[in-house]
N, C-alpha and C positions, 0 to 999 in steps of 0.2 A: 381379486387373488392376484398375487404377483407372480406371473409366468416368467421361466426363464429366457424363453425366446423374444418376449416383449421387453424385458428389461437388456438382453442384448442387442435388439435392434434401436431401442433407446440411445443406448450407449453409442452404437455406431453411427447415428443420425448426429449425436451432439459432436463426435469427432469430425463428421464430414461437413459439418456447419462450420466448426470453428478453423478446419484446415480449409475451406472454400472461400471463407472470409480473408483469412491472412494471405492465401494466394491471390486473390483477387486484389486485394488492398496493394500488396507487393508489386502483382503485376500491373497495374494500373499506374502507380508510381514510377515504375521503371521504363514502362512504355512511353510517358510523358517525357521522363528525364532523356532518354534516347532520341524521342523524335524531336525535341527542343534541340538536341545538338546536331541532328541531322539536319534541321532546317537551317540552325546557323552557320553551319560549313557550306550549306548549299548557296546561302545569301552571301557568304564570303567568295566563294568562286564566281558567282554571278556578277558581284561587285568589282571583279579585276583586281581587288586587292593583292591576291598572291602572286599576278604578273607585275605588279606594281612593285611589290617587295622584290622580285626577283631580277627587275630591270635595276631597282636601286643597288642591290648587292653587286650586279655587274659593273655598273657605273663607279662605285666608289671601292669596291673590293673588300668591305667591311660594313659592319652593321651600326657605326658610329654616325647620331644624329637622325636614326630613323625614327623615333619617337613622335615629331609633328606629323610624318607621313600615316602613322597609326592611329594617332588621335582623329585625324580628318577622314579617316575611312569611314566614320560611322556615318554623318549626315551627308557627306558628299557621295560616297560610293555605294553604301548600302542603303541609303534611304531609310533606316530604321526608326527614327525618332527615338523619343523616350517612352518609356510606359509609366503604370501607377509609381506614385511616390519620387519622381524625378530620377528612377533607374533606367539605365539604358536596356533596350531589349537583348541585345546582344553585346558582349564583351570578348576584346581581342587580346591576345597576348603572344608576343614574340620570342622564341628561343633560338641560338644558335645551332650549329650542327652538331654539336655535343650536349644539346639539351640544355645547356645554360640559358637562363631567362635574360632577355635583352630589354623588352618593354612589356611591362605589364601596368596600362593606365587604370584599369579599374580593379586591381588586386585580384585577377581571377586564379593565379598560381599560389599556393600559400609556401612552398619551398623555393629554395634558389635555383632549383633545376626541375625539369619535367620528371615526372615519374614514369614506369614502363608502361604504365595505362594511357597518362596522359599523351605521350609520345605516340602511341598505337592510335589514339582518337585524333591527333593534330594532323594538318595539312602540309606534307612536305614542300618546300619551297625549293626547285630543282634549277640548277644552272650546270651546262654541259653533262647532261645527266647525272648527276651526282646531289643530294641535297645539302644545302648551305643553311637552311634554317627550318624552323617548324613553326606554323601560325596554328594555335589553339583558338578556336570560336565557339562560344556557349552562349546560348539563350538564357536571360537571366527567368528564374523559375518564377513564377506569377504574372510574368510580362503579359500584355495582351497579344494573341496571335493572329496572323490574317484570319479573315472567315473560313475561307476554304480550309485551311490549316486545322483551325479549332474544329470544322466540321469531321473531317478525317480524325483526329485525336479521340473526339466524343464517340465516334462509329467504332473507333478501335478498341475503345473501353467498354462500350457497350458488348460488342463481340466477346470481350474477355469475361464479362458478368454472365452473359448468356451461357458460353462454353462451361463456366464455374458451375452453372445452375443445372446444365443436363448431366456434367459430371456427378453433382451431388444427387441427382433423383436417380442415376444408374447406380451409383455407390450405394445407397439407403436399399434400393431394390435386391443388389447382391448381398447386403448385410442381413437384410431378413431372410432372404435364401440360406444364408450360411448359419443364422441364429437359429432359424428353424430345423437346419440340419444338426446343429449340435445338439439341440433338444430334444430331438426325436429318440435318439439311442437312449437318452436317460427316462424318454416315457416308457419305451420298451423294456428297459430293465424295471421300472417300478410296476409295470404290469405284470412282467413275469414274476417279482417279488409279491404280489398279490395273489396270484395263482400257487406260488409255492405256498403261502399262509393259508390259502383255503385248501391245502391237502394234495394239490396236483402237483406232486414231487417229481412227475416227467416234464415239466415244463422248462423249455430251453428259450434263450433269445438269440437272435442271428448275429453273428460276427461279422460287422461292416463298419466302415466308416474311419476315421483317424487311428493312428496306431493306439493312442492311448483309451479311447473309447473301446477299441477292439480288446485292450488288456483287459478293461473292467467287464466284458461281456464275456470274455473266455474264464474269467475269474468266476463269475456268477455261475456261469455253468458248470465249472469245476465244483461249485460250492452245490449246486442242485443235485449235480450226480453222488457227490459224498451224502448227502442228506436222503438220496432216495436209496442209495445203498446201506445206509444206516438203518434207513427204515426197514427194508428187506431183511437186513441181518437181524434186526429187533425180532421181526415178526418169525424168522425162521428159529431165532432161539427160543422163544415163547413158545412154539410149537413143538421144537426138540424136548426143551424143558418139561412140557406137559406130556409128551411122548414117553420121556425118561423116569417120569414119576409114574405114570400110568400101570406099569410092567409090575414094579414092586406093591404099589397100592392093590392092584389087582389081587396079588399073591396073598397079601396079608387080610385082604378084605375075604377073599374065598376061601382061605383057610378059617379064619374066624367064622364066618357063615357055615362052614360045613361042620366046625367043632359047635355051634350052637344048634344045628339041625341033627348032632348026633351022628353025622356022617363019618366024622372023623373022631378018634377017643381022645380025649384031653390028656395028653402026655407028652413027655420032654421031646421025641421028636418032632412033632407038628409044632411046639413051641419054637424049637430051634429053626425050623423052617421059615416060621414069621419072623424070627430074630434075625437070621441071615438076611432076609428081604428088608427089615429095617435097617440093617448095616449098609445095604446098597443105598438105601435113602440118605442117610448120614453120610456117606461117601461124595454122594452127588450134591448135596448140600454144601459140604467142606469146599468141594472145588469149584462150585460156582462162587461162594464168597471170597475164595483165595484169589480167584480169576477177576472179580470184581474189584478187590484190594489192588491187584497187581496193575491191573489197567487203567486204574485212578491214581497210579505212583504212589499209593500209600500202604504197600507192603514193607513190612519191617525186615529191613537187611542190617544185618550184624557183619559188616565188613571188618576182615582181617586179613593180614599177609598169612598165606598158606602155602604150602607145597603140594603140586597138585598130583603127584606120583602115589602118594599113601591114598588119596581119594581115589582114585582109579582102582587101588588094589582092594579096597574094602568092596567096592561096588561089584567089582569081578568075583570076590569071594562070596557075596549073597547069592549070586546066579549060578556060582559053580555046580552045587548038586542038580539044579533045575536041568542046566545045560548038560551035564553028563547024563541025566535020566534020558534025553531026547537025543542023545548021540549028536551034540554037538560042541565044536571045538570053540572055547573060549579063551583067546588070549590078549596081552596089552603089548603094545609098542610104543615106549616111552623112553626119552632121553634120562638117564639117573640125575644128570645136571640142569634138568629143566628148570628155568628161573619160577621164582614165586608167583604167585597171582594174588590180587586183591579180590577177596570173594567172601560171601557168606557159604561156608562148606556144606551146611544143610541143605540151604535152597539148591546149589550146584550138584549135590547128591540126589534131590529130587528130580532135577533134570537128567542125569545120568541114568537114574533108575527108569525114567520113564521111557527114554531111548533104547536101553539095553532091554526092557521088558518088551518093546514093540519088535525089537531085532529078534528077540527069541519067538515070539508069538509067529513070525512070518517065516523063520529060516526051517526049512525041513531037515530032516534026520541026515546026518551025515555033512551038514554046512559047517560053517564058521562063521565067527562074530569077531571083529579085531576093534578094540579101543585104543587109538592112537592119539597122543600128545604132541606136539612140535611149536616152535615160535614161529609165528607167520611173518614171512620175508618178503610177500607180495604187496605190503600196505603202503601207502603213499609216505614222501620223506616228512611230511609235516604232521601225520598221525602218531598217534602214541603207540608203542608195541603192543602187542597182542598175542597171546595164545591161543592156538587153535586144537580143538579136541574134535576127533573122527569117531563115530560106531559105525563101523562098516561090516555089511552082512553079505550073504550069498543068497538071499532068499528070493522071492518070486518076483521082486521088482515093483516100482510103481508106474503107471501109466503117465505120460507127458501131461495130458489134461488133468490128473489128479495133482501134479505137484504143486500149483499154485495155492491150494485150498488145503493142504493139510495142517496148516496152523491155525485155521478157523475153529470157532467153537463148535463142537457136536460133530463135525466133519469127520466120516470114515471110509476109508478105501473099500472094506469090507464090513458093512454095517451088521449083519446078520452075526458074523464070526467075532467081532468086537463085543457085541453086547452079551453073547452068551460066555465070554471069557471074563465078563464083568466090566469093562471098559465104558467110561461115561463120554469119551469123545472131547473131553476138555483136557486131556494131559498135554499135548502138544502146544495147545494156545497157553496154557499156564506156564510151561516151558519157555515160550516164545518170550513173555513178559517177563519172566525172572532175568533171562538173558539179558535183555533190552535195559532193565534197571540196573543190572551190572555195568552198562555201557560198551555191551557187545555187539555181536550179531549172531543171527541162527539161520539155518538153510537145509536143503536137502537136494542130491542130485541122484537120479534114479533112472532105470528103463526098464522095461519088463523082461525078466528072466535073467536080469543083470545084477539082482540086489538092488541095496540102496546105501548110501552113504550120507548120514544125517551128521551136521557139523555145526560147531557154535566158537564163537572167540570169546577171549577175556582179557581184559587189559592186565599186563604185568604190573606187578608192585615196584613202588617208586625204590625200594631197597631188597637187598637179597636176605635170605635167611643166613644164619650162622648155621654150619654144618651139623652140631647137635640139635638142631631144632627142626632141621628138615628131617 
């Protein structure tokens, strides 16, 4: 089985091996070149050729005719003899104070003048404290070195290889540690994923390591939290559906049993009771189907450019009698020149119907409900313009801890009262999905004994309606 940490370790080992070999070979070659150059310069200094050249220049005032002196310096002054193949062990070249080559018997310098590197390497020939020339001495590569010099060079090369080997071992050990460190978070993620697959949705992984690993671990934990919340919501929804179905089914079953046992007479009044219970079941089933379609994005929307004012007026008229019977003031605050919106009028009417119905349910006698529509002005510059609709009541208000849950399925602030009045707890959840499908947003602000303000936004239409259509 190919493990990631093993593959990373082998990769590190290959890189370290190649780097060690490359550095070792280059370092050995460079060390030998530098050592031979140093040896050649030392021999040139010891032979006295530098002082002889200085005396020559002091005597003649120029370098003319210096070539014989330079050629005689090898056997007489330096005692170097010749290496394999007849090549001299050391080569000398002379340049004047400006770096121009004066004498180069062995073709040591390729150009007509010394390069900056060659000038830095050359021995200066000084006269009265000023350089009058430069002597470049180099040992021929491959020439036999003195025994002591060869032993020193071999020891230096061996030291470089040993140092390279130790560095490779340390690097390999560090690579192994790094590889295990990189693979460990992935193993933790795999173990966490297996726990999630086994149904342990509360499983989480520790967030540590490099930033990228932390990002993956954080995303994994967020996914696990979403799955756990979804599973909890699913269980709650199943329990709520069972609870909602139990009450009307119990009514139907009890009444039918009573009729069969001749406890209740078989008349229209009893049948009407059973029929009313089946209507509640039908509403609940319709709401569930509508919510599932909306959440899946499959709810059919017939978007049209429409004026929002008449829609507000129609919904207000539907609740006018009920509001008057409860001594609740119902009013509209909207600009007659409100821009048109792109909406499915029936679906948005459904949203308004739910919000106004809830407001009437929780507003006491003597209170008021205001339906307000205005163009939203606090949107970012890059965002499309929206219209904001608000349903503001003077009812009992909603506690802060209740607000985040109002648009969840089957959630009720006052469960008993809502059930008695026929609510299924799905209205706000459906309203939220309808508004989201329109490209808007929905929310609520409230406080206990301060009323509630439900609001939603809708995108404005790309074109305005003519006056006769509005």
